[in-house]
C-alpha positions as CSV (number, residue, x, y, z in Angstrom):
1,M,13.4,89.4,120.4
2,E,14.6,88.7,116.8
3,P,11.9,86.1,116.0
4,L,9.3,88.6,117.3
5,K,10.6,91.3,114.9
6,V,10.3,88.8,112.0
7,I,6.7,88.0,112.9
8,L,5.8,91.6,113.3
9,T,7.3,92.8,110.0
10,A,5.8,89.7,108.1
11,L,2.4,90.6,109.5
12,L,3.0,94.4,108.5
13,S,3.8,93.2,105.0
14,A,0.7,91.0,104.8
15,V,-1.7,93.6,106.1
16,T,-0.2,96.3,103.7
17,L,-0.6,94.0,100.7
18,F,-4.1,93.2,101.6
19,I,-5.1,96.9,102.0
20,L,-3.4,97.9,98.6
21,A,-5.1,94.9,96.9
22,K,-8.5,96.1,98.1
23,L,-7.8,99.6,97.0
24,M,-6.5,98.6,93.6
25,G,-9.6,96.4,93.0
26,H,-10.3,92.9,91.8
27,K,-8.9,93.7,88.3
28,Q,-5.4,93.4,89.8
29,I,-6.3,89.8,90.6
30,V,-8.6,88.7,87.8
31,Q,-7.2,90.4,84.7
32,L,-3.8,91.9,84.5
33,D,-2.8,94.3,81.8
34,L,0.9,95.2,81.3
35,F,1.2,97.8,84.0
36,D,-0.7,95.8,86.5
37,Y,1.6,92.8,85.9
38,I,4.7,95.0,86.4
39,T,3.2,96.5,89.5
40,G,2.2,93.2,90.9
41,I,5.7,91.8,90.6
42,T,7.3,94.9,92.0
43,I,4.9,95.1,95.0
44,G,5.5,91.4,95.7
45,S,9.2,91.9,95.7
46,I,9.0,94.9,98.0
47,A,6.6,93.0,100.2
48,A,9.2,90.2,100.5
49,E,11.8,92.7,101.5
50,L,9.5,94.3,104.0
51,A,8.8,90.9,105.6
52,T,12.5,90.4,106.3
53,E,13.6,94.0,106.9
54,L,14.1,94.2,110.6
55,E,16.3,97.3,111.0
56,N,14.4,99.9,108.9
57,P,11.0,98.5,107.6
58,I,9.6,102.0,106.9
59,K,11.5,102.3,103.6
60,P,10.0,99.3,101.8
61,L,6.6,100.2,103.4
62,I,6.7,103.6,101.8
63,A,7.7,102.1,98.5
64,M,4.8,99.7,98.6
65,I,2.4,102.5,99.3
66,V,3.8,104.7,96.4
67,Y,3.4,101.9,93.9
68,G,-0.1,101.3,95.1
69,L,-1.0,105.0,94.8
70,I,0.6,105.1,91.3
71,T,-1.6,102.1,90.2
72,I,-4.8,103.8,91.7
73,C,-4.0,107.1,90.0
74,L,-3.4,105.5,86.6
75,S,-6.6,103.5,86.9
76,I,-8.5,106.7,87.5
77,L,-6.8,108.4,84.5
78,T,-7.4,105.5,82.1
79,H,-11.1,105.5,83.0
80,K,-11.4,109.2,82.3
81,F,-9.1,109.5,79.2
82,S,-9.3,106.9,76.5
83,R,-6.1,108.1,74.8
84,I,-4.0,107.5,78.0
85,R,-5.7,104.0,78.3
86,K,-4.5,103.3,74.7
87,Y,-0.9,103.8,75.6
88,I,-0.9,102.1,78.9
89,N,-3.2,99.1,78.2
90,G,-2.6,98.7,74.6
91,T,-5.3,98.0,71.9
92,P,-6.9,94.8,70.6
93,T,-5.2,93.3,67.5
94,I,-7.0,91.5,64.7
95,L,-5.1,88.3,64.0
96,M,-7.5,86.7,61.6
97,N,-10.6,87.8,59.6
98,D,-12.7,86.2,56.9
99,G,-10.2,83.4,56.5
100,K,-7.1,85.5,56.3
101,L,-4.3,85.5,58.8
102,Y,-2.5,88.8,59.4
103,R,1.3,88.2,59.8
104,K,2.1,91.7,60.7
105,N,-0.4,91.7,63.4
106,M,0.9,88.3,64.6
107,K,4.4,89.9,64.9
108,K,3.0,92.9,66.6
109,A,1.3,90.7,69.2
110,R,4.5,88.7,69.5
111,L,2.6,85.6,68.9
112,D,3.7,82.8,66.6
113,L,1.4,80.4,64.7
114,S,1.8,77.5,67.2
115,E,0.7,79.8,70.1
116,F,-2.2,81.1,68.1
117,L,-3.3,77.6,67.3
118,V,-3.1,76.6,71.0
119,L,-5.3,79.6,71.8
120,C,-7.8,78.6,69.2
121,R,-8.0,75.0,70.5
122,Q,-8.4,76.3,74.1
123,S,-11.4,78.3,72.9
124,G,-12.8,75.1,71.3
125,Y,-11.9,75.8,67.7
126,F,-9.8,73.0,66.0
127,D,-10.8,74.1,62.4
128,L,-9.7,77.6,61.5
129,S,-12.4,77.6,58.8
130,A,-15.0,77.9,61.6
131,I,-13.5,81.2,62.6
132,Q,-14.8,84.5,61.2
133,T,-12.7,86.9,63.2
134,A,-10.0,86.2,65.9
135,I,-8.9,89.2,68.1
136,F,-6.0,89.2,70.4
137,E,-7.1,91.4,73.4
138,Y,-4.7,93.6,75.4
139,N,-4.9,91.3,78.5
140,G,-3.5,88.4,76.5
141,Q,-6.8,86.6,75.8
142,L,-8.0,85.5,72.4
143,T,-11.6,86.5,71.5
144,I,-13.1,84.5,68.6
145,L,-16.2,85.3,66.6
146,P,-17.3,82.0,64.8
147,T,-18.6,82.0,61.3
148,S,-22.4,82.4,61.0
149,G,-22.8,78.6,60.2
150,Q,-21.0,77.8,63.4
151,R,-22.9,80.1,65.8
152,P,-25.5,78.4,68.0
153,A,-29.0,79.1,67.1
154,T,-30.6,81.8,69.2
155,P,-34.5,82.2,69.9
156,D,-34.5,85.1,67.5
157,D,-33.2,82.8,64.8
158,L,-36.1,80.4,65.5
159,S,-38.6,83.2,65.9
160,L,-39.3,82.2,69.4
161,T,-40.0,84.5,72.4
162,P,-38.9,82.7,75.5
163,P,-40.0,83.9,79.0
164,P,-37.6,86.2,80.8
165,A,-34.9,84.6,82.9
166,F,-34.5,85.3,86.6
167,I,-31.7,84.7,89.1
168,F,-32.2,81.9,91.6
169,T,-32.1,82.7,95.2
170,E,-30.1,80.6,97.7
171,L,-32.3,79.5,100.5
172,I,-30.0,76.7,101.7
173,M,-26.2,76.5,101.5
174,D,-24.1,73.7,103.0
175,G,-27.0,72.6,105.2
176,K,-27.7,76.1,106.6
177,I,-30.8,78.2,106.0
178,M,-30.1,81.6,104.6
179,G,-32.6,83.5,106.7
180,E,-32.0,86.9,105.1
181,N,-32.7,85.6,101.6
182,L,-35.8,83.6,102.9
183,H,-37.2,86.8,104.3
184,R,-36.4,88.8,101.3
185,K,-38.6,86.5,99.2
186,G,-41.4,87.0,101.7
187,L,-41.1,83.4,103.0
188,D,-40.5,81.8,106.3
189,E,-38.9,78.7,107.9
190,Q,-42.3,77.0,108.1
191,W,-42.8,77.3,104.4
192,L,-39.3,76.0,103.8
193,Q,-39.8,73.0,106.1
194,K,-42.9,72.1,104.3
195,Q,-41.1,72.2,101.0
196,L,-38.4,69.9,102.3
197,E,-40.9,67.4,103.5
198,L,-42.7,67.4,100.2
199,Q,-39.4,66.4,98.6
200,G,-38.6,63.7,101.2
201,Y,-36.3,65.6,103.5
202,H,-36.7,66.1,107.2
203,S,-34.2,69.0,107.7
204,A,-32.1,71.6,105.8
205,K,-29.0,69.8,107.2
206,E,-29.7,67.0,104.7
207,V,-29.4,69.5,101.8
208,Y,-26.2,70.8,100.3
209,L,-27.8,73.5,98.2
210,G,-31.4,74.8,97.8
211,L,-32.4,77.3,95.1
212,C,-35.7,79.0,94.8
213,D,-37.0,80.6,91.4
214,Q,-39.3,83.5,90.9
215,N,-42.3,81.2,91.2
216,N,-41.1,80.0,94.7
217,Q,-40.3,76.5,93.2
218,L,-37.6,74.9,95.3
219,S,-34.7,73.0,93.7
220,L,-32.7,70.9,96.1
221,Y,-29.2,69.4,95.7
222,V,-27.7,67.0,98.1
């Protein structure tokens, strides 16, 4: 009976965590601000307790739900009121601008020079003179604006007018035909089979990925 209780409470913990993560959104997973980080640690700790609490699992379950609701409510408030967002998430900090490093802002961000240089190198900047502005975002990432001479040339710089870009549509993935995408493009499997044969393939099973552009040109990857 005891192993069964452990299994059931562990399943309850996993299901509750999954539901809360879905409610709190992908931001909780992809980009953590300070409150999300604290909440994630706390909910994880409560979930571990719930998974092993055999006598009275309702208490940690309620605590998990309360923390999840707090996160959801604060997310709604920060989207509606920018002033609250400023205090909860923090604000971006300029660490460098026009060749000048701001020591006070470095201390405010609790970042020393070696850490700053590591972040610059991770962004591909080994020479600080190539940086116009460096901003330390509230989520811990460094955003860099290169100097005008270091920025890649754009079509506007070259007085060019390139054709608009379109998203490719996946028609074959891992050897399987994506029927819904095929029909959405107004095509059928006979058309696809003909295109495969023109490129030397007998079946979609031979293709790892097949992409179709706006002109119905098929690109195949094996």
